[in-house]
C-alpha positions, 0 to 999 in steps of 0.5 A: 684659090690662093687669094680670092677677090671678092666684090661685096655689093650692098647699099648698107654700109653697116652690113657691108662692114659686118660681112667684110669682117666675117669674110676677113676672119674666115678667109684672111687672105681674101681681097675685098672690094666694096660697092654700093650699086651694080653700076659701081661694080661694073665700072671696077677694073678688078677681076672678081672670083666671087660677087656677093650681091644684094637684091634691093639696090638703088638703080639696077636691082640685084636680080636684074644685075645678075645677068650683067655681072655674069656677062662682064665676069663669066668666070666669077661665081655669084651669090645673092645676099638678101634679107628676103629669104622666101622660097620665091625670092631664092628661086628667082635668084637661082633661076636668074643665074646666082650660084648660091643664096645667103640670107642676112638672117644666117649666122656668120658661120653659115654664111662662111660655109656657103662662101667656102662652098661656092669658092671651092666649086669655082676652084675645081672648075678653074683647075680641072675644066668644066667637063672633068669631075673633081679629083678622087682625093675629095673627102666627104664634107658636112655639106656633101653629107647634107647633099647625100641625105637629100639624095636619099630622100629622092630629091632632084638637084634642083630641089636640093639646091633650093633646100640648101640655098645653092644653085642646081649647077653647084649641087651637080658639082657636089654630086659629081664629086660624091660619085668620084669619091665613092667610086659610084656610077649612079646616085642610087649606088652612092646612097647605097654605099654611104648607107652601108658605111653608116655615113647616112641613115 
């Protein structure tokens, strides 16, 4: 994705400015549009690659807006951004269709990592199609190792997603990429191979 288009939807101008600076520093070629409401975003003609959506908004709230955003831009990824990172809120956001969850209490590097992950998964989907696995050249990133560690603990994709603030759909793509990169035919074999290589305990 050469120049991702990102919608930043939050009704706090100070937070928008701060997050915009974080994204511009980490994704220098990104094109960012700022809005203060779901309604304003839906009136925008640009085609986003990623929607960063606050929950607590005037008018249509973020959780209710997820379905509207997904209907308007089905190819776009969506991450909820909120100061409320309770397990119940994270679950509601992911169940409503969000691809990831960002807590406003997270560090800039943590936020950027999740944004990178969501965009990279979307890029794989666009370039290879939804029914194909990622290319074999995919290397094991820190995030993939985190997924492996949780797989080794017997967690389901859904449980891993809740642990890492990512959707079950995104975790499924990570698992598919891991199987392809390791040449494994199952989750159990992937864990075995990475343990044998000393990548996880």
